[in-house]
C-alpha positions in Angstrom: 138.4 33.9 225.7 139.9 32.9 228.1 141.1 33.0 231.7 144.0 34.2 232.8 146.0 33.9 236.0 147.7 37.0 236.9 150.5 35.3 239.3 152.0 34.0 236.3 153.0 37.3 234.9 155.8 38.3 237.0 157.2 34.9 237.5 157.1 34.9 233.5 159.2 38.0 233.2 161.4 36.5 235.9 162.4 33.6 233.9 162.6 35.9 231.0 165.3 38.1 232.4 167.0 35.5 234.0 167.5 33.4 230.6 169.0 36.3 229.1 171.4 38.1 231.7 172.4 33.6 231.6 173.0 34.2 227.9 174.8 37.6 228.3 177.0 35.9 231.1 177.8 32.7 228.6 178.9 35.3 226.1 181.1 37.1 228.3 182.7 33.6 229.1 183.2 33.1 225.5 184.9 36.9 225.0 187.0 37.4 227.6 190.4 35.5 228.1 191.0 33.3 230.9 194.1 34.0 233.2 195.6 31.0 232.5 197.8 30.5 229.2 200.4 27.7 228.9 200.6 26.3 232.2 201.9 22.9 231.3 205.5 24.4 229.8 205.5 26.0 233.8 204.5 22.5 236.1 206.8 20.8 233.8 209.1 23.2 234.7 208.5 22.9 238.2 208.8 19.2 238.0 212.7 19.6 236.8 213.6 21.8 239.2 212.1 19.8 242.3 213.0 16.1 240.8 216.6 16.9 239.4 219.1 14.4 240.6 216.5 12.5 241.8 217.1 9.1 241.4 213.3 7.6 242.5 210.1 9.9 243.0 206.4 9.2 243.8 203.5 10.7 242.0 199.5 9.9 242.0 197.2 9.5 238.7 193.8 10.5 238.7 190.6 9.5 235.8 187.7 10.7 235.4 187.4 14.1 238.0 185.1 15.6 235.8 185.3 18.7 237.7 184.1 16.9 240.8 184.2 19.5 243.8 183.0 16.9 246.8 185.0 13.8 245.5 188.3 15.3 244.3 188.4 18.2 245.2 187.0 17.6 249.1 188.6 14.2 249.3 191.3 13.5 246.9 193.2 17.0 247.1 193.7 16.8 251.0 194.8 13.5 250.5 197.4 14.0 248.1 198.6 17.0 250.0 199.2 15.6 253.1 201.0 11.7 251.3 203.7 14.0 250.1 203.4 13.0 245.8 205.5 14.7 243.7 203.1 15.6 241.2 199.9 14.8 239.8 198.6 13.3 236.3 195.2 13.3 235.3 195.0 10.6 232.7 192.2 12.1 230.8 188.6 14.1 231.4 189.6 16.5 234.3 186.8 18.5 233.2 183.0 17.7 232.5 182.9 19.2 229.2 184.8 21.5 226.3 182.8 24.9 227.8 184.7 27.6 229.3 183.1 27.4 232.8 184.4 23.8 233.4 187.7 25.1 232.5 187.8 27.5 234.7 186.5 25.7 237.6 189.2 22.7 237.2 191.6 25.7 237.6 190.3 26.5 240.6 190.7 22.9 241.6 194.3 21.9 240.6 194.8 25.3 242.1 194.3 23.5 246.0 197.3 21.7 245.4 200.4 21.6 246.9 203.1 20.4 243.6 202.8 20.7 239.7 200.1 18.6 238.2 199.9 17.9 234.3 196.5 16.8 232.2 195.9 14.3 229.2 194.3 15.6 227.1 191.1 13.5 226.8 187.1 13.2 225.4 185.7 15.3 228.3 188.3 18.1 227.0 187.9 18.1 223.5 184.3 18.2 223.5 182.3 21.5 223.3 184.8 23.1 221.1 187.1 23.0 224.2 190.1 21.7 222.2 190.9 25.4 221.7 191.2 26.3 225.4 193.1 23.2 226.2 195.8 24.0 223.7 195.5 27.8 225.2 195.6 27.4 228.8 197.6 24.2 228.9 200.0 23.9 225.8 199.6 21.0 223.2 197.6 18.5 223.0 200.6 15.3 222.7 204.2 16.4 223.7 207.1 14.9 226.1 209.7 15.2 228.8 212.2 13.9 230.6 213.0 13.0 234.1 216.3 11.9 235.4 216.0 7.9 234.4 212.2 8.7 232.8 210.7 9.3 229.4 207.1 10.7 230.2 205.3 10.8 226.7 201.6 12.2 226.5 199.5 11.7 222.7 196.0 12.6 221.9 193.1 9.8 221.3 190.1 12.1 220.2 191.2 12.4 216.9 192.0 16.3 217.0 195.8 15.8 216.4 196.3 13.3 212.8 197.1 9.8 214.2 200.1 9.6 211.4 201.9 12.4 212.4 202.1 11.3 216.4 202.4 7.7 215.5 205.8 8.9 213.7 206.2 11.2 216.5 206.3 9.4 218.6 208.5 6.4 216.9 211.0 9.1 216.9 210.5 9.8 220.6 211.0 5.9 221.5 213.8 5.1 219.7 215.6 8.4 220.1 215.0 7.7 224.2 217.8 6.1 226.3 215.8 6.5 229.7 215.3 3.7 231.9 211.6 3.6 232.2 208.9 4.7 229.7 205.8 5.9 230.7 202.9 6.8 228.5 199.3 8.8 228.9 196.6 8.8 226.7 193.1 9.7 227.3 190.7 6.4 225.4 192.1 3.1 226.3 194.5 1.2 223.6 194.5 -2.3 225.3 191.4 -5.1 224.6 188.3 -4.4 225.6 187.3 -5.5 229.0 185.2 -8.0 230.4 184.1 -5.8 233.0 183.1 -2.9 231.0 180.7 -0.5 232.7 177.5 -0.5 230.5 177.3 2.1 227.7 180.7 2.1 228.2 181.5 0.0 225.2 182.2 2.7 223.1 184.8 4.3 225.7 187.8 2.6 224.1 190.3 4.5 221.0 188.1 3.3 217.7 190.9 4.2 215.4 192.4 0.2 214.8 195.3 1.5 212.4 196.3 4.1 215.5 195.5 1.4 218.4 197.2 -1.1 216.4 200.7 0.8 215.7 201.1 2.6 218.9 200.6 -1.2 220.8 203.4 -2.6 218.1 206.0 0.6 219.1 205.1 0.2 222.8 206.0 -3.6 222.6 209.7 -2.6 220.6 210.9 0.5 221.9 209.9 -1.5 225.9 207.1 0.7 226.7 206.8 0.2 230.7 202.9 1.5 231.4 200.2 3.0 229.2 197.4 5.1 231.5 194.4 5.9 230.7 190.6 6.8 231.4 187.5 7.4 230.0 186.1 3.9 231.3 184.4 4.1 235.4 186.7 1.0 236.9 190.1 0.4 238.1 192.3 -2.1 235.7 195.6 -3.9 235.2 196.5 -5.6 232.4 199.5 -6.8 231.2 199.8 -7.6 227.2 203.7 -8.7 225.7 205.3 -7.4 228.4 204.2 -3.5 228.7 201.3 -2.7 231.2 198.0 -1.4 230.6 196.2 0.8 233.9 192.7 2.1 233.1 191.7 4.7 236.5 188.1 6.1 236.7 187.1 6.9 239.5 189.0 10.1 241.1 185.6 12.4 240.8 182.5 10.6 238.0 180.3 8.2 238.4 180.6 5.1 239.5 178.3 1.8 238.8 179.7 -0.3 242.5 180.8 -3.2 241.2 184.1 -5.3 242.3 186.6 -3.6 239.3 184.0 0.3 239.7 184.9 2.5 243.0 186.6 5.7 243.8 189.9 5.7 243.5 193.2 7.1 242.5 196.5 5.5 241.4 200.4 5.8 243.1 203.0 5.5 241.3 206.2 4.9 242.7 209.7 5.3 240.1 213.2 3.7 241.0 215.8 2.6 240.1 214.3 -1.3 240.7 211.3 -0.6 239.0 207.6 1.2 238.7 205.3 -0.1 241.1 201.6 1.1 240.8 198.9 0.8 243.5 194.9 2.1 243.3 193.7 4.1 246.2 190.7 3.3 247.6 188.6 5.8 249.1 185.6 5.4 251.6 185.9 1.1 251.9 184.0 1.2 254.7 180.6 2.5 253.1 178.1 0.2 252.2 178.0 -1.2 247.9 173.8 1.1 248.1 175.8 4.1 250.1 178.9 3.6 247.6 176.6 4.0 244.4 174.3 6.7 246.1 177.4 8.9 247.1 178.8 8.5 243.4 175.7 9.9 242.3 175.3 12.6 244.9 179.0 13.6 243.8 178.0 13.5 239.9 175.4 15.9 240.4 177.2 17.8 243.2 179.8 18.4 240.8 177.4 19.1 237.8 175.5 21.8 239.8 178.4 23.9 241.2 180.3 23.8 237.6 177.7 24.5 235.5 174.9 26.3 238.1 174.7 29.0 235.8 173.9 26.5 233.0 171.8 24.9 234.9 169.5 28.0 236.5 169.9 28.8 231.9 167.6 25.1 231.9 165.9 25.4 234.9 165.2 28.7 233.8 164.0 27.6 230.4 162.0 24.8 232.2 159.7 27.4 234.0 159.3 29.1 231.0 158.0 26.1 229.5 155.7 25.1 232.5 154.2 28.5 232.2 153.8 27.8 228.7 152.1 23.8 229.6 149.9 25.7 232.8 148.4 28.5 230.2 148.1 25.5 227.5 146.6 22.9 229.4 145.0 24.2 232.9 143.8 27.9 232.1 140.3 27.8 230.3 139.0 28.5 227.3 136.3 29.3 224.7 137.6 29.4 221.3 133.4 30.9 220.7 133.1 34.7 220.5 130.8 35.5 223.5 127.2 36.0 223.1 126.5 37.4 226.4 128.3 40.6 225.6 125.5 43.5 224.3 126.6 46.0 222.0 123.7 47.9 222.4 124.3 50.9 224.6 127.2 51.4 222.7 125.8 51.5 219.1 122.3 54.2 219.3 125.1 56.8 220.8 127.8 59.0 218.7 131.2 57.7 219.8 134.8 60.3 220.1 137.2 58.1 217.9 141.1 59.2 218.0 142.3 57.5 214.9 146.5 57.3 214.0 147.8 56.9 210.3 151.2 57.5 208.9 149.9 58.9 206.0 147.5 60.9 205.0 146.8 64.1 202.3 148.6 65.1 200.5 150.3 61.7 199.8 148.0 59.6 197.9 147.7 56.0 198.3 145.5 53.5 199.3 145.9 53.7 203.1 144.8 57.4 202.9 142.0 57.2 200.8 140.7 54.2 203.4 141.5 56.7 206.2 139.7 59.5 204.4 136.5 57.7 204.0 136.5 56.1 206.9 136.8 59.6 209.0 134.0 60.8 206.9 132.0 58.1 206.8 132.0 58.5 210.8 131.3 61.5 211.1 128.3 61.2 208.7 127.1 58.7 211.3 127.8 61.5 213.7 130.0 59.8 215.3 133.3 62.7 216.1 136.9 61.7 214.5 140.0 63.5 216.0 143.1 62.1 213.2 147.0 62.6 214.1 148.8 62.3 210.9 152.4 63.6 209.6 152.9 67.1 208.7 153.8 67.4 205.0 155.8 70.0 202.8 152.8 71.3 201.1 150.3 73.4 202.8 147.5 71.4 203.3 143.9 74.4 203.3 141.5 72.2 203.9 142.7 70.5 207.4 139.8 71.4 209.6 140.1 71.5 213.8 140.2 67.8 214.0 143.3 67.0 212.3 146.3 67.3 214.3 149.8 67.0 212.6 152.4 66.1 213.5 156.1 67.6 212.9 158.6 65.2 210.8 161.9 63.2 212.1 162.8 61.7 209.0 161.0 62.0 205.2 162.1 59.1 202.8 161.2 58.3 199.1 162.3 60.0 196.3 160.0 63.1 197.5 159.9 62.4 201.3 156.1 60.5 201.0 157.3 58.6 203.5 157.3 60.5 207.0 158.4 59.8 210.4 156.5 62.3 213.0 157.4 62.7 216.2 155.7 60.3 218.3 156.8 61.8 221.2 155.8 65.5 221.8 154.0 65.9 224.2 151.4 68.2 222.7 149.8 65.2 220.5 149.2 63.2 223.9 147.7 66.4 225.7 145.6 66.8 222.7 144.2 63.1 222.5 143.8 63.4 227.2 141.6 66.7 226.5 139.3 64.6 223.4 138.9 62.0 225.9 138.0 59.3 223.3 135.7 55.8 223.9 138.5 54.0 221.1 141.4 54.4 219.3 141.8 53.5 216.2 145.1 53.1 214.5 146.2 52.6 211.3 149.8 51.4 211.1 151.5 49.2 213.8 154.3 50.8 214.1 155.2 55.0 215.0 151.9 56.7 214.8 150.4 53.5 215.1 152.3 52.7 218.7 151.6 56.0 219.9 147.8 55.2 219.9 148.5 51.8 221.4 149.8 53.7 223.9 147.7 55.7 224.7 145.0 53.3 224.8 146.6 51.2 227.9 146.9 54.8 229.4 143.4 56.2 228.7 142.3 52.6 229.3 140.4 52.7 226.3 139.6 49.9 223.5 142.2 50.1 220.4 141.3 49.0 216.8 143.7 48.2 214.0 143.4 48.2 210.3 145.4 45.9 208.7 146.2 47.3 205.0 149.8 46.7 203.8 151.6 43.3 203.7 155.3 44.6 205.1 156.9 41.6 204.0 156.8 43.4 200.5 158.3 46.6 201.2 161.6 45.0 202.5 163.4 46.8 200.0 162.2 50.3 201.8 163.6 48.9 205.6 167.5 48.6 206.6 167.8 45.1 207.2 168.8 42.1 205.0 165.7 41.3 202.9 164.9 37.8 203.8 165.2 39.0 207.8 162.9 41.5 207.4 160.2 39.5 204.7 160.7 36.3 206.4 160.6 36.9 210.2 160.5 40.6 211.0 157.6 41.7 209.1 155.3 38.9 210.1 156.2 39.5 213.9 155.6 42.9 213.8 151.8 42.5 212.8 151.3 39.3 215.2 152.7 41.0 218.0 150.6 44.6 217.4 147.7 42.9 216.7 147.3 40.9 219.7 148.2 43.1 221.8 144.9 45.3 220.5 141.3 44.6 220.8 140.2 44.5 218.1 141.6 43.8 213.9 139.9 44.9 210.9 140.8 43.7 207.9 139.8 44.4 204.5 139.4 40.3 203.2 139.0 36.6 204.0 142.0 35.9 202.9 143.8 38.5 204.9 142.0 37.1 207.9 143.3 33.5 207.1 147.0 35.0 207.1 146.3 36.6 210.5 144.9 33.6 211.4 147.9 31.0 210.5 151.0 33.8 211.8 149.3 33.4 215.3 146.7 36.6 215.6 144.1 35.3 218.2 142.2 39.2 218.9 139.2 40.1 217.3 139.0 40.1 213.3 136.2 42.2 211.4 136.8 41.3 207.9 135.2 44.8 206.3 136.5 46.1 202.6 137.4 49.8 202.7 134.3 51.2 200.3 134.0 52.9 198.1 131.3 55.9 196.1 130.3 53.5 193.2 127.8 56.4 192.3 131.4 58.6 192.1 132.7 56.3 189.5 129.5 55.0 187.7 128.8 58.5 185.5 131.2 61.0 184.3 130.8 64.5 182.3 130.6 62.4 178.8 132.1 66.3 177.0 135.3 65.8 179.3 135.4 62.3 178.4 136.0 63.0 174.9 138.0 65.9 175.5 140.8 63.4 177.6 140.2 61.1 175.1 141.6 63.1 172.6 144.2 65.2 175.1 146.0 61.7 175.0 145.4 60.9 171.3 143.0 57.6 172.0 141.9 56.3 168.9 138.2 54.5 168.0 140.3 51.3 167.5 142.2 51.3 170.3 141.3 49.0 173.0 142.2 51.0 176.6 143.9 49.7 179.0 144.1 51.0 183.0 146.2 50.0 185.7 146.0 52.4 188.6 149.0 52.1 191.4 152.4 54.3 193.2 155.3 53.2 190.5 157.1 50.9 192.5 158.8 48.0 192.8 156.4 45.9 195.4 153.7 47.5 192.4 155.0 44.7 189.8 154.7 47.1 187.5 157.7 45.6 185.1 155.3 42.3 184.7 152.6 43.7 182.9 155.0 45.6 180.6 157.0 42.2 179.1 153.5 40.3 179.3 152.5 43.1 176.7 155.4 43.3 175.1 154.2 39.6 174.4 151.4 40.1 172.9 153.2 43.6 170.6 155.8 41.1 169.9 152.8 38.0 168.5 151.2 41.2 166.4 148.6 42.7 168.5 149.0 46.8 168.3 145.4 48.0 168.9 146.1 48.4 172.8 146.8 51.6 174.5 148.2 51.5 177.9 147.1 54.2 180.6 149.6 53.9 183.5 148.3 56.3 186.2 150.1 56.9 189.4 153.9 58.2 190.2 156.5 57.0 192.3 160.0 56.5 193.1 160.7 54.0 190.1 159.1 55.7 187.1 161.8 56.9 185.3 163.3 53.4 186.0 159.5 52.3 184.0 159.7 55.3 181.5 163.4 53.0 180.4 161.7 49.6 180.4 158.8 51.2 178.5 160.9 52.0 176.1 164.1 48.7 175.9 160.0 47.2 175.6 159.5 48.9 171.9 155.8 49.9 174.1 157.0 53.7 174.2 154.0 54.1 171.4 151.3 52.0 173.3 152.2 52.9 177.2 151.7 56.3 178.7 153.2 56.9 182.4 150.5 60.0 183.1 151.4 60.1 186.4 149.5 61.0 189.4 146.3 62.4 189.2 144.0 64.6 191.3 141.2 61.9 193.3 138.1 63.6 191.5 139.6 63.2 188.1 139.9 59.5 188.9 136.9 58.9 187.1 137.5 59.7 183.8 140.4 58.2 183.4 139.0 54.4 184.7 135.4 55.0 181.8 138.7 56.2 179.1 139.2 52.5 179.6 137.9 49.2 178.6 139.9 47.0 180.8 141.2 47.4 184.5 145.5 45.4 184.5 146.7 44.6 187.6 149.6 42.9 188.6 150.9 44.0 192.0 151.0 41.0 194.9 151.5 43.4 197.8 147.5 44.2 198.2 146.0 43.2 201.0 142.1 44.8 199.0 142.8 46.2 195.5 140.8 49.4 196.2 141.6 50.3 192.6 140.1 46.8 191.3 136.7 48.1 192.8 137.1 51.8 191.4 137.8 50.0 188.3 134.6 48.0 188.8 132.4 50.1 189.8 133.0 52.2 186.5 132.3 48.9 184.6 135.7 47.9 184.2 136.4 44.3 183.6 139.8 43.1 185.2 142.6 40.9 184.2 145.2 40.3 187.5 147.9 38.4 189.3 146.2 35.9 191.8 147.3 36.9 195.0 145.8 37.5 198.3 143.7 40.7 198.9 142.8 40.2 194.8 141.3 36.7 195.2 138.7 38.0 197.0 137.4 40.4 194.8 137.8 39.3 191.2 135.8 35.9 190.3 137.1 34.5 187.7 134.9 34.2 184.8 132.7 36.8 186.5 133.8 40.1 186.7 137.8 39.7 185.2 140.8 36.8 185.5 143.0 36.2 187.8 145.9 34.4 186.9 149.5 32.4 188.1 152.5 35.0 188.1 153.2 33.7 184.2 154.0 36.5 181.5 152.4 34.2 178.6 149.2 33.4 180.3 148.7 36.8 181.8 149.0 37.4 178.6 146.5 35.5 176.0 144.0 36.1 179.2 144.5 39.9 178.1 145.2 39.2 174.8 141.4 36.9 174.6 139.5 39.7 176.3 140.7 43.0 174.0 139.6 40.3 171.3 136.4 39.7 172.1 133.7 43.0 172.8 131.1 41.0 173.7 132.5 39.3 176.8 134.6 42.3 177.6 130.8 44.0 177.9 129.3 41.5 179.9 132.4 41.2 182.6 132.0 44.7 182.6 128.4 44.4 183.8 128.9 42.1 186.3 131.6 43.9 187.5 129.7 47.1 188.4 126.8 44.9 190.0 130.2 43.4 192.0 131.2 46.9 193.5 127.6 47.5 194.3 128.3 45.7 197.3 130.9 47.5 198.5 129.3 50.7 198.5 130.8 53.2 201.1 127.2 53.6 203.3 127.5 50.4 204.8 131.2 50.9 205.3 131.2 53.5 208.8 128.2 51.6 210.3 130.0 48.2 210.4 132.8 49.5 211.4 130.9 51.6 213.9 129.2 48.5 214.8 132.7 46.9 215.8 133.4 49.8 217.8 130.3 49.1 220.0 131.1 45.3 220.2 134.4 46.0 221.1 133.7 49.2 223.8 130.9 46.7 225.8 133.2 43.4 225.3 136.6 46.1 227.6 134.1 47.5 230.1 132.5 44.5 231.0 136.3 43.2 231.9 135.8 40.2 229.5 138.4 40.8 227.4 142.1 39.8 227.5 145.3 41.8 227.3 148.7 40.7 226.3 
């Protein structure tokens, strides 16, 4: 029980929708092609057209633009246009990251220039899978071109392009060059580390020693005039062995406001007399502290402007996190039951129960038997039950007026036994409205079960769900990847559906533990499906003898009985292989009666023959419910290997007939088979299972004792208490619901 704050729900839904919309926008960005393609080819052509035949020219170098709108877009671009530069070169990090929106923003920024521009491939351009965007939108990561007396060379220092390949290429370029000036651009500095390197930027240099030393050697040997780089938030000029190294990183990113770290761009003039380089400082009149604040603001402003959708994505994620933390920390919680709820007014009167099941007779399964026993038990107490169930091909003569059959949309399974009924039929909704239920009980977390949950909300009555089936073991029936359904979808489906109901009935303690582990927090009642102990305890001796003779069972044979649907999830092959081990060890005094039918019958029959058990295993097929006690009493031991049960109702029926059990340890089974008292449960190991069964087959006295104790154990699960406890659970939920102490998800 906890008190919910209702205003959080609209905010939560809005944030969730915003998050979804922004994610879809990111998908759109990555799936659509930008308008720009091979920009550098066009820009180099424009530079040639403007400067062909000029003896001198002037260009600007900017570094670490980082998509800065306020500084680069609003201050530097107008100044470059006003001063008449011939072209502009980014020495690296023109974008703040390699994301698609960063590249699209830098195109908008550069479109403000009234001159050609070129970009050096740097660390930011390469990040977040940006290398392919740079290649598609601008061109190769390293390239060169000539303008009269100047040779321009652009290199890739990120490692995306082979360093050895670049060394061979640049050596050929420089060796063949006859230009008077050689100017190189590389995004990461290749010179020695500077003493004034800003904090946290010591790793912003070119870090491959072989490539670095190879480049420096080539620069010095072939007379490179100047090497421009970015990636450090400063301006630096360093001359080594005739080569000048210029680092510029103040065109938009964060600065630390030291003597060498300031916002700037570089003015470069090339003439027959040589190359002149001058930094152009911005906002020189601002005090130091204000320049630092302005630098931080530029960075934040750029981030919001360039990546505002990503920013909203982060904000919406934080809102969802804050709401979750608010629920955990602020909202009042009480994990104990509400002892103030008084169910007395509802316990003493007949209730009207709307019930929904995806399975019902004539299809026979554990769920259909459980539903029928609950229906009959509640009606015996005076409650009225309106059951909505699928319509089957076989005519059903005993349906009363309180069973409404829904037409089938889709049937699957070997005999069409699994039915997807039409939940959209208005007749079903009108029938329930006219019935005016006090409570709704659903037996599946989907299809007709979903309709029951929907109608509970519409009619404002509580909904109870019985957890019958371990869905993860039925992944082979679902047209989805098995691992996806087993490990994720099935558990999510159970948790979400259970938490939308006001109560959940579970047949065993282990099933309740499973629900708690996956996150179910609603009210639960541990209540096994009741069995008619008296019906299974005694049978007509003459009919039993006739059936034994008809099946050809010898007096000296130990009869094993197993009852289940013949399907993959029931693990029948495991039993057959274990019995083959016993047979191979010389044990031949047994006969297995396999009662049931299903889609794997032909496969199981072929396995029986392949394992040499044709004279030891009888596939009895489907048996009418009223004849089931006979088959239990034919047996000496009940054997079972299914791991998909939530309760194992057939085990309790067999115990009622006085049979000890040998089973595989699993949920549901673990709660009804008590080791050494009413049977044995083993790991899923053929040798161990066969050894336990063999010891029980050989010891008549042990079989008799365990069988008697099994009968006593089954007595505690008699059907008479089953419906009464469910009715009491209904009363509690109704009292809680109408007192307003329930909470909905």
